[in-house]
C-alpha angles and dihedrals in degrees: 000000000000089000091054091048091049090050091051091050093047089055092060124094115248091257092049091048091053091048091049092048092050093051094046092048091049090051092047093048095047094047096051126106090237091062099136092050093046091049090053092048092047091050089050090051091051093049092047090051090049092051095044098045104029107028106029093072092050127095118263092245090056092049090050091050090051091045090055093049106059094177092054089047090056090049090051090050091050091047089052090052090050092051088053090052095247096129126072 
């Protein structure tokens, strides 16, 4: 069984393999008994990615403005998720 699954995965393109992995990991994380802890960790990963990729290149003054406007920060986070294709 594992050999058949490996062969199927090896037949995928790199992009298809990454998509498949993402879906399987999401399913595995959301079905686990440790769901609340995994949700918190996943949220933290998303926020860290947002800060590292979206905010780190910005000027300090722009980061401070965003920090002081929580609603705008959430909008920016949602926009980031949309750009990553995470919203339907």
